[in-house]
Backbone of each chain as nested JSON, in Angstrom:
{
  "chains": [
    {"id": "A", "residues": [
      {"number": 1, "name": "MET", "atoms": {"N": [-8.079, 19.453, 11.954], "CA": [-8.022, 18.719, 10.681], "C": [-8.848, 19.445, 9.624]}},
      {"number": 2, "name": "ASN", "atoms": {"N": [-8.261, 19.512, 8.439], "CA": [-8.993, 20.104, 7.314], "C": [-10.153, 19.194, 6.934]}},
      {"number": 3, "name": "GLU", "atoms": {"N": [-11.367, 19.734, 7.009], "CA": [-12.546, 18.903, 6.792], "C": [-12.676, 18.436, 5.347]}},
      {"number": 4, "name": "ASN", "atoms": {"N": [-11.953, 19.095, 4.449], "CA": [-12.033, 18.706, 3.048], "C": [-11.139, 17.511, 2.708]}},
      {"number": 5, "name": "LYS", "atoms": {"N": [-10.301, 17.141, 3.653], "CA": [-9.373, 16.035, 3.376], "C": [-9.983, 14.695, 3.76]}},
      {"number": 6, "name": "GLN", "atoms": {"N": [-9.631, 13.678, 2.988], "CA": [-9.997, 12.329, 3.359], "C": [-9.028, 11.857, 4.441]}},
      {"number": 7, "name": "ARG", "atoms": {"N": [-9.47, 10.868, 5.214], "CA": [-8.604, 10.352, 6.256], "C": [-7.789, 9.168, 5.736]}},
      {"number": 8, "name": "ALA", "atoms": {"N": [-6.558, 9.118, 6.136], "CA": [-5.705, 7.967, 5.854], "C": [-5.046, 7.587, 7.178]}},
      {"number": 9, "name": "ILE", "atoms": {"N": [-5.301, 6.367, 7.64], "CA": [-4.713, 5.935, 8.909], "C": [-3.799, 4.745, 8.653]}},
      {"number": 10, "name": "PHE", "atoms": {"N": [-2.551, 4.902, 9.037], "CA": [-1.573, 3.834, 8.886], "C": [-1.378, 3.176, 10.245]}},
      {"number": 11, "name": "TYR", "atoms": {"N": [-1.775, 1.899, 10.341], "CA": [-1.612, 1.16, 11.59], "C": [-0.347, 0.313, 11.503]}},
      {"number": 12, "name": "HIS", "atoms": {"N": [0.449, 0.365, 12.541], "CA": [1.655, -0.465, 12.551], "C": [1.958, -0.9, 13.979]}},
      {"number": 13, "name": "ALA", "atoms": {"N": [3.047, -1.646, 14.112], "CA": [3.411, -2.132, 15.443], "C": [4.902, -2.004, 15.694]}},
      {"number": 14, "name": "GLY", "atoms": {"N": [5.522, -1.096, 14.954], "CA": [6.938, -0.839, 15.203], "C": [7.897, -1.874, 14.631]}},
      {"number": 15, "name": "CYS", "atoms": {"N": [7.366, -2.885, 13.951], "CA": [8.226, -3.94, 13.405], "C": [9.014, -3.395, 12.21]}},
      {"number": 16, "name": "PRO", "atoms": {"N": [10.124, -4.044, 11.867], "CA": [10.922, -3.555, 10.725], "C": [10.116, -3.443, 9.44]}},
      {"number": 17, "name": "VAL", "atoms": {"N": [9.264, -4.43, 9.164], "CA": [8.424, -4.372, 7.967], "C": [7.515, -3.149, 8.017]}},
      {"number": 18, "name": "CYS", "atoms": {"N": [6.992, -2.873, 9.216], "CA": [6.1, -1.714, 9.395], "C": [6.826, -0.407, 9.139]}},
      {"number": 19, "name": "VAL", "atoms": {"N": [7.996, -0.258, 9.729], "CA": [8.74, 0.991, 9.628], "C": [9.128, 1.255, 8.178]}},
      {"number": 20, "name": "SER", "atoms": {"N": [9.545, 0.199, 7.521], "CA": [9.938, 0.316, 6.12], "C": [8.758, 0.753, 5.252]}},
      {"number": 21, "name": "ALA", "atoms": {"N": [7.601, 0.132, 5.475], "CA": [6.406, 0.48, 4.7], "C": [5.964, 1.899, 5.009]}},
      {"number": 22, "name": "GLU", "atoms": {"N": [6.072, 2.265, 6.28], "CA": [5.664, 3.617, 6.671], "C": [6.508, 4.656, 5.953]}},
      {"number": 23, "name": "GLN", "atoms": {"N": [7.808, 4.437, 5.958], "CA": [8.693, 5.434, 5.378], "C": [8.433, 5.635, 3.898]}},
      {"number": 24, "name": "SER", "atoms": {"N": [8.148, 4.555, 3.197], "CA": [7.938, 4.712, 1.758], "C": [6.5, 5.099, 1.435]}},
      {"number": 25, "name": "LEU", "atoms": {"N": [5.555, 4.331, 1.94], "CA": [4.17, 4.534, 1.513], "C": [3.538, 5.788, 2.112]}},
      {"number": 26, "name": "VAL", "atoms": {"N": [3.68, 5.952, 3.41], "CA": [3.056, 7.119, 4.046], "C": [3.684, 8.404, 3.519]}},
      {"number": 27, "name": "GLY", "atoms": {"N": [4.968, 8.321, 3.21], "CA": [5.651, 9.485, 2.679], "C": [5.241, 9.85, 1.262]}},
      {"number": 28, "name": "ALA", "atoms": {"N": [4.61, 8.901, 0.577], "CA": [4.23, 9.126, -0.815], "C": [2.801, 9.622, -0.973]}},
      {"number": 29, "name": "LEU", "atoms": {"N": [2.036, 9.616, 0.12], "CA": [0.637, 10.056, 0.025], "C": [0.565, 11.565, -0.184]}},
      {"number": 30, "name": "ASP", "atoms": {"N": [-0.471, 11.968, -0.851], "CA": [-0.682, 13.381, -1.135], "C": [-1.289, 14.054, 0.096]}},
      {"number": 31, "name": "ARG", "atoms": {"N": [-0.44, 14.763, 0.823], "CA": [-0.88, 15.411, 2.065], "C": [-1.832, 16.572, 1.81]}},
      {"number": 32, "name": "GLY", "atoms": {"N": [-1.886, 16.987, 0.57], "CA": [-2.828, 18.049, 0.233], "C": [-4.261, 17.545, 0.222]}},
      {"number": 33, "name": "ARG", "atoms": {"N": [-4.421, 16.25, 0.001], "CA": [-5.76, 15.662, -0.095], "C": [-6.078, 14.692, 1.033]}},
      {"number": 34, "name": "TYR", "atoms": {"N": [-5.054, 14.234, 1.752], "CA": [-5.27, 13.255, 2.811], "C": [-4.705, 13.742, 4.14]}},
      {"number": 35, "name": "ALA", "atoms": {"N": [-5.522, 13.591, 5.168], "CA": [-5.076, 13.855, 6.52], "C": [-4.532, 12.53, 7.039]}},
      {"number": 36, "name": "VAL", "atoms": {"N": [-3.221, 12.437, 7.154], "CA": [-2.569, 11.166, 7.456], "C": [-2.269, 11.04, 8.944]}},
      {"number": 37, "name": "GLU", "atoms": {"N": [-2.684, 9.92, 9.515], "CA": [-2.411, 9.628, 10.92], "C": [-1.679, 8.298, 11.0]}},
      {"number": 38, "name": "VAL", "atoms": {"N": [-0.676, 8.222, 11.846], "CA": [0.07, 6.977, 12.037], "C": [-0.19, 6.492, 13.46]}},
      {"number": 39, "name": "VAL", "atoms": {"N": [-0.672, 5.249, 13.578], "CA": [-1.039, 4.697, 14.883], "C": [-0.18, 3.459, 15.177]}},
      {"number": 40, "name": "HIS", "atoms": {"N": [0.543, 3.51, 16.278], "CA": [1.365, 2.382, 16.723], "C": [0.516, 1.542, 17.677]}},
      {"number": 41, "name": "LEU", "atoms": {"N": [0.024, 0.417, 17.175], "CA": [-0.91, -0.391, 17.97], "C": [-0.225, -1.088, 19.145]}},
      {"number": 42, "name": "GLY", "atoms": {"N": [1.083, -1.214, 19.078], "CA": [1.781, -1.802, 20.216], "C": [1.78, -0.843, 21.401]}},
      {"number": 43, "name": "ASN", "atoms": {"N": [1.866, 0.453, 21.111], "CA": [1.879, 1.467, 22.165], "C": [0.478, 1.96, 22.506]}},
      {"number": 44, "name": "ASP", "atoms": {"N": [-0.442, 1.802, 21.587], "CA": [-1.783, 2.364, 21.746], "C": [-2.819, 1.253, 21.564]}},
      {"number": 45, "name": "LYS", "atoms": {"N": [-2.803, 0.332, 22.526], "CA": [-3.638, -0.868, 22.405], "C": [-5.125, -0.548, 22.428]}},
      {"number": 46, "name": "ALA", "atoms": {"N": [-5.462, 0.627, 22.937], "CA": [-6.877, 1.012, 22.978], "C": [-7.464, 1.133, 21.577]}},
      {"number": 47, "name": "ARG", "atoms": {"N": [-6.609, 1.265, 20.587], "CA": [-7.099, 1.449, 19.219], "C": [-7.109, 0.155, 18.395]}},
      {"number": 48, "name": "VAL", "atoms": {"N": [-6.718, -0.955, 19.036], "CA": [-6.755, -2.234, 18.319], "C": [-8.189, -2.553, 17.881]}},
      {"number": 49, "name": "ALA", "atoms": {"N": [-9.154, -2.29, 18.756], "CA": [-10.557, -2.579, 18.411], "C": [-11.01, -1.754, 17.213]}},
      {"number": 50, "name": "GLU", "atoms": {"N": [-10.595, -0.512, 17.173], "CA": [-10.92, 0.366, 16.044], "C": [-10.327, -0.185, 14.745]}},
      {"number": 51, "name": "ALA", "atoms": {"N": [-9.08, -0.636, 14.828], "CA": [-8.434, -1.197, 13.644], "C": [-9.174, -2.457, 13.196]}},
      {"number": 52, "name": "ARG", "atoms": {"N": [-9.519, -3.3, 14.154], "CA": [-10.224, -4.54, 13.82], "C": [-11.553, -4.212, 13.146]}},
      {"number": 53, "name": "ALA", "atoms": {"N": [-12.247, -3.219, 13.668], "CA": [-13.543, -2.831, 13.101], "C": [-13.393, -2.326, 11.669]}},
      {"number": 54, "name": "ALA", "atoms": {"N": [-12.223, -1.771, 11.362], "CA": [-11.98, -1.275, 10.004], "C": [-11.542, -2.394, 9.063]}},
      {"number": 55, "name": "GLY", "atoms": {"N": [-11.441, -3.608, 9.602], "CA": [-11.082, -4.737, 8.755], "C": [-9.6, -5.069, 8.749]}},
      {"number": 56, "name": "VAL", "atoms": {"N": [-8.843, -4.422, 9.627], "CA": [-7.402, -4.695, 9.677], "C": [-7.16, -6.067, 10.3]}},
      {"number": 57, "name": "GLN", "atoms": {"N": [-6.441, -6.904, 9.589], "CA": [-6.142, -8.251, 10.081], "C": [-4.667, -8.409, 10.419]}},
      {"number": 58, "name": "SER", "atoms": {"N": [-3.845, -7.564, 9.81], "CA": [-2.415, -7.608, 10.086], "C": [-1.852, -6.208, 9.89]}},
      {"number": 59, "name": "VAL", "atoms": {"N": [-0.664, -6.012, 10.43], "CA": [0.022, -4.723, 10.237], "C": [1.332, -4.98, 9.508]}},
      {"number": 60, "name": "PRO", "atoms": {"N": [1.833, -4.014, 8.761], "CA": [1.252, -2.694, 8.549], "C": [0.008, -2.74, 7.662]}},
      {"number": 61, "name": "ALA", "atoms": {"N": [-0.905, -1.802, 7.931], "CA": [-2.109, -1.665, 7.118], "C": [-2.443, -0.188, 6.983]}},
      {"number": 62, "name": "LEU", "atoms": {"N": [-3.021, 0.142, 5.845], "CA": [-3.403, 1.524, 5.588], "C": [-4.901, 1.569, 5.329]}},
      {"number": 63, "name": "VAL", "atoms": {"N": [-5.62, 2.314, 6.163], "CA": [-7.053, 2.506, 5.939], "C": [-7.205, 3.852, 5.246]}},
      {"number": 64, "name": "LEU", "atoms": {"N": [-7.657, 3.768, 4.003], "CA": [-7.618, 4.917, 3.105], "C": [-9.02, 5.161, 2.588]}},
      {"number": 65, "name": "GLY", "atoms": {"N": [-9.616, 6.267, 3.017], "CA": [-10.958, 6.581, 2.562], "C": [-11.919, 5.428, 2.758]}},
      {"number": 66, "name": "GLY", "atoms": {"N": [-11.767, 4.718, 3.861], "CA": [-12.685, 3.637, 4.18], "C": [-12.264, 2.273, 3.667]}},
      {"number": 67, "name": "GLN", "atoms": {"N": [-11.253, 2.221, 2.807], "CA": [-10.78, 0.921, 2.323], "C": [-9.522, 0.49, 3.069]}},
      {"number": 68, "name": "THR", "atoms": {"N": [-9.473, -0.794, 3.408], "CA": [-8.341, -1.291, 4.184], "C": [-7.354, -2.027, 3.284]}},
      {"number": 69, "name": "LEU", "atoms": {"N": [-6.14, -1.555, 3.286], "CA": [-5.087, -2.143, 2.464], "C": [-4.032, -2.747, 3.388]}},
      {"number": 70, "name": "HIS", "atoms": {"N": [-3.85, -4.059, 3.277], "CA": [-2.782, -4.709, 4.031], "C": [-1.514, -4.632, 3.199]}},
      {"number": 71, "name": "VAL", "atoms": {"N": [-0.472, -4.109, 3.787], "CA": [0.767, -3.856, 3.051], "C": [1.86, -4.773, 3.593]}},
      {"number": 72, "name": "ASN", "atoms": {"N": [2.337, -5.677, 2.75], "CA": [3.31, -6.677, 3.196], "C": [2.769, -7.338, 4.461]}},
      {"number": 73, "name": "PHE", "atoms": {"N": [3.615, -7.922, 5.265], "CA": [3.119, -8.557, 6.479], "C": [4.147, -8.415, 7.581]}},
      {"number": 74, "name": "GLY", "atoms": {"N": [3.741, -7.753, 8.659], "CA": [4.628, -7.599, 9.799], "C": [4.183, -8.443, 10.967]}},
      {"number": 75, "name": "ALA", "atoms": {"N": [2.905, -8.334, 11.326], "CA": [2.371, -9.071, 12.471], "C": [0.853, -9.163, 12.338]}},
      {"number": 76, "name": "ALA", "atoms": {"N": [0.307, -10.219, 12.89], "CA": [-1.148, -10.386, 12.891], "C": [-1.755, -9.49, 13.959]}},
      {"number": 77, "name": "LEU", "atoms": {"N": [-2.912, -8.926, 13.661], "CA": [-3.568, -8.069, 14.645], "C": [-3.877, -8.865, 15.916]}},
      {"number": 78, "name": "SER", "atoms": {"N": [-4.174, -10.134, 15.744], "CA": [-4.525, -10.981, 16.894], "C": [-3.353, -11.139, 17.871]}},
      {"number": 79, "name": "ASP", "atoms": {"N": [-2.151, -10.835, 17.42], "CA": [-0.997, -10.908, 18.314], "C": [-0.788, -9.614, 19.098]}},
      {"number": 80, "name": "LEU", "atoms": {"N": [-1.584, -8.605, 18.774], "CA": [-1.386, -7.287, 19.392], "C": [-2.362, -6.982, 20.511]}},
      {"number": 81, "name": "GLY", "atoms": {"N": [-3.337, -7.867, 20.68], "CA": [-4.263, -7.655, 21.804], "C": [-5.698, -7.608, 21.328]}}
    ]},
    {"id": "B", "residues": [
      {"number": 1, "name": "MET", "atoms": {"N": [8.872, 12.22, -18.87], "CA": [8.791, 12.086, -17.4], "C": [9.66, 13.16, -16.744]}},
      {"number": 2, "name": "ASN", "atoms": {"N": [9.134, 13.748, -15.716], "CA": [9.901, 14.727, -14.959], "C": [11.031, 14.007, -14.22]}},
      {"number": 3, "name": "GLU", "atoms": {"N": [12.254, 14.41, -14.514], "CA": [13.392, 13.692, -13.942], "C": [13.5, 13.866, -12.436]}},
      {"number": 4, "name": "ASN", "atoms": {"N": [12.822, 14.867, -11.917], "CA": [12.881, 15.085, -10.476], "C": [11.937, 14.192, -9.691]}},
      {"number": 5, "name": "LYS", "atoms": {"N": [11.07, 13.506, -10.407], "CA": [10.104, 12.659, -9.713], "C": [10.646, 11.251, -9.497]}},
      {"number": 6, "name": "GLN", "atoms": {"N": [10.242, 10.664, -8.371], "CA": [10.541, 9.258, -8.149], "C": [9.552, 8.428, -8.935]}},
      {"number": 7, "name": "ARG", "atoms": {"N": [9.931, 7.194, -9.218], "CA": [9.027, 6.32, -9.94], "C": [8.174, 5.506, -8.974]}},
      {"number": 8, "name": "ALA", "atoms": {"N": [6.923, 5.348, -9.355], "CA": [6.013, 4.467, -8.613], "C": [5.321, 3.604, -9.657]}},
      {"number": 9, "name": "ILE", "atoms": {"N": [5.519, 2.297, -9.568], "CA": [4.91, 1.398, -10.543], "C": [3.934, 0.481, -9.821]}},
      {"number": 10, "name": "PHE", "atoms": {"N": [2.682, 0.524, -10.239], "CA": [1.658, -0.332, -9.653], "C": [1.419, -1.493, -10.607]}},
      {"number": 11, "name": "TYR", "atoms": {"N": [1.75, -2.697, -10.16], "CA": [1.546, -3.894, -10.977], "C": [0.24, -4.553, -10.565]}},
      {"number": 12, "name": "HIS", "atoms": {"N": [-0.557, -4.928, -11.546], "CA": [-1.806, -5.606, -11.224], "C": [-2.157, -6.578, -12.339]}},
      {"number": 13, "name": "ALA", "atoms": {"N": [-3.271, -7.28, -12.175], "CA": [-3.675, -8.26, -13.175], "C": [-5.172, -8.174, -13.449]}},
      {"number": 14, "name": "GLY", "atoms": {"N": [-5.731, -7.024, -13.175], "CA": [-7.138, -6.807, -13.491], "C": [-8.14, -7.46, -12.563]}},
      {"number": 15, "name": "CYS", "atoms": {"N": [-7.638, -8.124, -11.524], "CA": [-8.542, -8.805, -10.59], "C": [-9.289, -7.771, -9.742]}},
      {"number": 16, "name": "PRO", "atoms": {"N": [-10.42, -8.146, -9.177], "CA": [-11.186, -7.193, -8.355], "C": [-10.368, -6.586, -7.221]}},
      {"number": 17, "name": "VAL", "atoms": {"N": [-9.555, -7.407, -6.566], "CA": [-8.714, -6.884, -5.486], "C": [-7.739, -5.844, -6.032]}},
      {"number": 18, "name": "CYS", "atoms": {"N": [-7.232, -6.124, -7.236], "CA": [-6.279, -5.204, -7.873], "C": [-6.931, -3.866, -8.209]}},
      {"number": 19, "name": "VAL", "atoms": {"N": [-8.092, -3.926, -8.816], "CA": [-8.774, -2.712, -9.254], "C": [-9.136, -1.837, -8.057]}},
      {"number": 20, "name": "SER", "atoms": {"N": [-9.597, -2.502, -7.02], "CA": [-9.966, -1.792, -5.799], "C": [-8.755, -1.094, -5.19]}},
      {"number": 21, "name": "ALA", "atoms": {"N": [-7.645, -1.798, -5.113], "CA": [-6.425, -1.214, -4.54], "C": [-5.911, -0.086, -5.415]}},
      {"number": 22, "name": "GLU", "atoms": {"N": [-6.016, -0.275, -6.719], "CA": [-5.537, 0.756, -7.636], "C": [-6.312, 2.051, -7.429]}},
      {"number": 23, "name": "GLN", "atoms": {"N": [-7.63, 1.899, -7.366], "CA": [-8.455, 3.099, -7.27], "C": [-8.166, 3.893, -6.003]}},
      {"number": 24, "name": "SER", "atoms": {"N": [-7.95, 3.195, -4.892], "CA": [-7.719, 3.936, -3.666], "C": [-6.258, 4.35, -3.517]}},
      {"number": 25, "name": "LEU", "atoms": {"N": [-5.362, 3.393, -3.639], "CA": [-3.966, 3.69, -3.322], "C": [-3.284, 4.537, -4.388]}},
      {"number": 26, "name": "VAL", "atoms": {"N": [-3.424, 4.145, -5.631], "CA": [-2.751, 4.893, -6.697], "C": [-3.297, 6.319, -6.758]}},
      {"number": 27, "name": "GLY", "atoms": {"N": [-4.603, 6.427, -6.48], "CA": [-5.219, 7.748, -6.483], "C": [-4.764, 8.639, -5.343]}},
      {"number": 28, "name": "ALA", "atoms": {"N": [-4.16, 8.04, -4.329], "CA": [-3.762, 8.819, -3.151], "C": [-2.307, 9.264, -3.2]}},
      {"number": 29, "name": "LEU", "atoms": {"N": [-1.568, 8.761, -4.172], "CA": [-0.15, 9.13, -4.254], "C": [0.0, 10.582, -4.702]}},
      {"number": 30, "name": "ASP", "atoms": {"N": [1.07, 11.174, -4.26], "CA": [1.344, 12.566, -4.591], "C": [1.97, 12.635, -5.989]}},
      {"number": 31, "name": "ARG", "atoms": {"N": [1.149, 13.005, -6.974], "CA": [1.62, 13.045, -8.362], "C": [2.629, 14.154, -8.592]}},
      {"number": 32, "name": "GLY", "atoms": {"N": [2.708, 15.064, -7.652], "CA": [3.694, 16.117, -7.785], "C": [5.113, 15.603, -7.544]}},
      {"number": 33, "name": "ARG", "atoms": {"N": [5.2, 14.509, -6.785], "CA": [6.517, 13.965, -6.442], "C": [6.788, 12.602, -7.054]}},
      {"number": 34, "name": "TYR", "atoms": {"N": [5.713, 11.928, -7.521], "CA": [5.883, 10.587, -8.071], "C": [5.339, 10.491, -9.488]}},
      {"number": 35, "name": "ALA", "atoms": {"N": [6.127, 9.89, -10.351], "CA": [5.684, 9.56, -11.703], "C": [5.07, 8.169, -11.609]}},
      {"number": 36, "name": "VAL", "atoms": {"N": [3.745, 8.104, -11.697], "CA": [3.031, 6.857, -11.435], "C": [2.719, 6.126, -12.739]}},
      {"number": 37, "name": "GLU", "atoms": {"N": [3.07, 4.86, -12.779], "CA": [2.772, 4.016, -13.934], "C": [1.981, 2.811, -13.453]}},
      {"number": 38, "name": "VAL", "atoms": {"N": [0.956, 2.443, -14.206], "CA": [0.141, 1.272, -13.87], "C": [0.376, 0.221, -14.945]}},
      {"number": 39, "name": "VAL", "atoms": {"N": [0.781, -0.983, -14.527], "CA": [1.103, -2.058, -15.472], "C": [0.179, -3.245, -15.233]}},
      {"number": 40, "name": "HIS", "atoms": {"N": [-0.542, -3.635, -16.263], "CA": [-1.44, -4.805, -16.199], "C": [-0.637, -6.007, -16.695]}},
      {"number": 41, "name": "LEU", "atoms": {"N": [-0.197, -6.848, -15.767], "CA": [0.694, -7.953, -16.136], "C": [-0.024, -9.045, -16.921]}},
      {"number": 42, "name": "GLY", "atoms": {"N": [-1.347, -9.077, -16.823], "CA": [-2.092, -10.047, -17.62], "C": [-2.048, -9.678, -19.093]}},
      {"number": 43, "name": "ASN", "atoms": {"N": [-2.072, -8.387, -19.373], "CA": [-2.035, -7.909, -20.758], "C": [-0.615, -7.671, -21.256]}},
      {"number": 44, "name": "ASP", "atoms": {"N": [0.3, -7.467, -20.334], "CA": [1.66, -7.09, -20.696], "C": [2.642, -8.074, -20.057]}},
      {"number": 45, "name": "LYS", "atoms": {"N": [2.579, -9.306, -20.533], "CA": [3.364, -10.38, -19.911], "C": [4.861, -10.179, -20.056]}},
      {"number": 46, "name": "ALA", "atoms": {"N": [5.241, -9.351, -21.014], "CA": [6.67, -9.079, -21.207], "C": [7.269, -8.405, -19.977]}},
      {"number": 47, "name": "ARG", "atoms": {"N": [6.405, -7.821, -19.136], "CA": [6.936, -7.106, -17.967], "C": [6.899, -7.921, -16.676]}},
      {"number": 48, "name": "VAL", "atoms": {"N": [6.459, -9.181, -16.787], "CA": [6.44, -10.038, -15.599], "C": [7.858, -10.218, -15.04]}},
      {"number": 49, "name": "ALA", "atoms": {"N": [8.816, -10.398, -15.951], "CA": [10.202, -10.594, -15.516], "C": [10.724, -9.36, -14.773]}},
      {"number": 50, "name": "GLU", "atoms": {"N": [10.341, -8.197, -15.262], "CA": [10.733, -6.932, -14.605], "C": [10.149, -6.855, -13.202]}},
      {"number": 51, "name": "ALA", "atoms": {"N": [8.865, -7.247, -13.097], "CA": [8.207, -7.231, -11.783], "C": [8.893, -8.209, -10.838]}},
      {"number": 52, "name": "ARG", "atoms": {"N": [9.189, -9.384, -11.346], "CA": [9.843, -10.4, -10.51], "C": [11.194, -9.894, -10.031]}},
      {"number": 53, "name": "ALA", "atoms": {"N": [11.926, -9.245, -10.917], "CA": [13.244, -8.718, -10.562], "C": [13.141, -7.65, -9.478]}},
      {"number": 54, "name": "ALA", "atoms": {"N": [11.993, -6.966, -9.442], "CA": [11.788, -5.931, -8.421], "C": [11.311, -6.535, -7.101]}},
      {"number": 55, "name": "GLY", "atoms": {"N": [11.143, -7.859, -7.084], "CA": [10.743, -8.514, -5.836], "C": [9.251, -8.722, -5.702]}},
      {"number": 56, "name": "VAL", "atoms": {"N": [8.505, -8.478, -6.766], "CA": [7.053, -8.668, -6.712], "C": [6.737, -10.163, -6.706]}},
      {"number": 57, "name": "GLN", "atoms": {"N": [5.989, -10.587, -5.706], "CA": [5.618, -12.0, -5.592], "C": [4.14, -12.213, -5.868]}},
      {"number": 58, "name": "SER", "atoms": {"N": [3.366, -11.171, -5.674], "CA": [1.923, -11.255, -5.925], "C": [1.432, -9.875, -6.331]}},
      {"number": 59, "name": "VAL", "atoms": {"N": [0.245, -9.863, -6.926], "CA": [-0.368, -8.586, -7.289], "C": [-1.672, -8.43, -6.509]}},
      {"number": 60, "name": "PRO", "atoms": {"N": [-2.11, -7.222, -6.279], "CA": [-1.458, -5.97, -6.636], "C": [-0.211, -5.687, -5.798]}},
      {"number": 61, "name": "ALA", "atoms": {"N": [0.723, -4.99, -6.428], "CA": [1.94, -4.595, -5.734], "C": [2.354, -3.214, -6.227]}},
      {"number": 62, "name": "LEU", "atoms": {"N": [2.958, -2.473, -5.336], "CA": [3.42, -1.128, -5.67], "C": [4.914, -1.056, -5.428]}},
      {"number": 63, "name": "VAL", "atoms": {"N": [5.662, -0.758, -6.484], "CA": [7.106, -0.567, -6.345], "C": [7.338, 0.937, -6.287]}},
      {"number": 64, "name": "LEU", "atoms": {"N": [7.798, 1.354, -5.127], "CA": [7.827, 2.774, -4.802], "C": [9.244, 3.165, -4.413]}},
      {"number": 65, "name": "GLY", "atoms": {"N": [9.872, 3.938, -5.275], "CA": [11.248, 4.363, -4.98], "C": [12.15, 3.184, -4.669]}},
      {"number": 66, "name": "GLY", "atoms": {"N": [11.947, 2.068, -5.378], "CA": [12.803, 0.902, -5.196], "C": [12.326, -0.086, -4.147]}},
      {"number": 67, "name": "GLN", "atoms": {"N": [11.3, 0.282, -3.378], "CA": [10.784, -0.652, -2.378], "C": [9.505, -1.308, -2.894]}},
      {"number": 68, "name": "THR", "atoms": {"N": [9.398, -2.613, -2.674], "CA": [8.238, -3.345, -3.167], "C": [7.238, -3.59, -2.049]}},
      {"number": 69, "name": "LEU", "atoms": {"N": [6.02, -3.086, -2.261], "CA": [4.956, -3.229, -1.274], "C": [3.863, -4.118, -1.863]}},
      {"number": 70, "name": "HIS", "atoms": {"N": [3.62, -5.249, -1.211], "CA": [2.516, -6.109, -1.642], "C": [1.264, -5.633, -0.928]}},
      {"number": 71, "name": "VAL", "atoms": {"N": [0.219, -5.353, -1.699], "CA": [-0.992, -4.749, -1.148], "C": [-2.144, -5.748, -1.269]}},
      {"number": 72, "name": "ASN", "atoms": {"N": [-2.639, -6.186, -0.126], "CA": [-3.663, -7.231, -0.123], "C": [-3.169, -8.385, -1.001]}},
      {"number": 73, "name": "PHE", "atoms": {"N": [-4.06, -9.225, -1.478], "CA": [-3.607, -10.34, -2.305], "C": [-4.631, -10.629, -3.377]}},
      {"number": 74, "name": "GLY", "atoms": {"N": [-4.214, -10.498, -4.635], "CA": [-5.118, -10.796, -5.739], "C": [-4.731, -12.078, -6.45]}},
      {"number": 75, "name": "ALA", "atoms": {"N": [-3.451, -12.181, -6.823], "CA": [-2.971, -13.353, -7.535], "C": [-1.459, -13.454, -7.354]}},
      {"number": 76, "name": "ALA", "atoms": {"N": [-0.948, -14.678, -7.408], "CA": [0.493, -14.891, -7.324], "C": [1.131, -14.561, -8.666]}},
      {"number": 77, "name": "LEU", "atoms": {"N": [2.326, -13.982, -8.608], "CA": [3.018, -13.66, -9.848], "C": [3.267, -14.931, -10.66]}},
      {"number": 78, "name": "SER", "atoms": {"N": [3.506, -16.018, -9.976], "CA": [3.794, -17.284, -10.67], "C": [2.609, -17.763, -11.504]}},
      {"number": 79, "name": "ASP", "atoms": {"N": [1.432, -17.258, -11.231], "CA": [0.265, -17.625, -12.035], "C": [0.124, -16.76, -13.286]}},
      {"number": 80, "name": "LEU", "atoms": {"N": [0.982, -15.748, -13.403], "CA": [0.841, -14.798, -14.516], "C": [1.836, -15.045, -15.64]}},
      {"number": 81, "name": "GLY", "atoms": {"N": [2.741, -15.97, -15.444], "CA": [3.678, -16.294, -16.528], "C": [5.108, -16.098, -16.115]}}
    ]}
  ]
}
């Protein structure tokens, strides 16, 4: 990872709302300035705690430079484990 | 406006949640590919109807290439006129 880039983590759970948001929003981020990671919490339950610690309450959500943005509503984090 | 760019319109109402989302999310968009416009619906009520037509139900919201993304929750569009 380029150390000069800020981190952007998109958490989702594979739901239609998530996929739709991912395709538009994640695709619009400036990859020159952001190191973008997409995490499927349904498949990678070990990272649910990390998402919760970042303030994620529902998915899809984008954690961008330390700020948590909930984008539309697909599923509650509490339903994912 | 560069005709090759997609449009990205960020609707907000000056609320703290809106300003916070604007600073992080709007700042992260790829300006090389998106023509970004920020609309303050509290000051520009004439555009509330346009936002509603785009499917905006609350602010802040980002309309990106025709898709409407509600980001966190600041205020309901119905409270803005």
